[in-house]
C-alpha angles and dihedrals in degrees: 000000000000116000112223118207111229115251095241091055092044089051093049091052092050092049093048091049092049090050092052091047092049094049090051091049093049090053088058092075096158094049091052092047090049091054093047093048090052091048091052090052093050093045098039094096087069092056096091094045125093131236131050093326090061094054094040089055092049089053091049090052089051090051092049092054092047090048090051088054089052092047096055100035105111100146138018092255093055090048094058093043095050097041090051089057095038095062095062088043090055091048091047092052099040112028109017115075122214093247096053113115133198139078098293097052093045092047091048088055093053092047091048088055091048087051092058091045093052093045094049091049093050095048092044093055093045094050103040094043093058110104091198108040118194134185091289089057090053092049088048091054090049089050090054090054093051092043089054088059091050092046093054092046087054088050090053088052090054091051092051090050088059099031107029094188096048092116131043124212115209107235092215092057100037135055092204131060102209118062116242129202094273090055091060090045090052092046092046098051091040088054094042095052094039091238092118129227112249114202099036127068132187108237107170117077093237090052091051093047091049092049090052089049090052092051093051089046091054091051097045093045093054090047090051093047095048092047089048094051091044091048092050094047090050090050093049092046092050093048089051092050091049090052091051091050092050091051091046090052093050093050090049093054090046 
């Protein structure tokens, strides 16, 4: 005869398994942050549209910023610092439009840039000081790379706030004349990855200088990341080989 599990017990097991899975997922803060950052890049073209997609994306951006706060909060002092910078960043991405002028919009853009810089510094220190990196360290390093792209796009927004004609949109490649936030993200990641960003050009000297700095940063960061991973792999391999030699020596003497 086939033994059937009672429904209450089956439901209890399923609930317990889901709780364990959710707890493990929450602990992988950098993995979650990486997924949300990728989702924001994919869905960013819908940011300037209207309708349900517009508000859904605004909620997603707010969630990404809050998840970033959770990912980098390792002490109470860091929490208060990051949350103080996260609030203006949320306002800048959800309520303040790119064309809004005045002291408050410009100040929120500066604070949003400072938020990215602080977050990148915290994650960089946490990831590259770990002597035994795991998958979370790798996802943390990937998060840094994506956050660098967002940080420079935020810097370009600050430049346009001070110099409205710092960038030129080619009329043959764009249906709009003034750059929006996604244009700066497109330009930033195109510069960071050395793929280029056809259709938008840095015109002002400060914008050109910053784009060169971003390109150099992208190259140097990948070099540092690869050397770090190779060095760690070499150290782990040598430690494993040393353990094998010790065991072999012990078995020989025995």
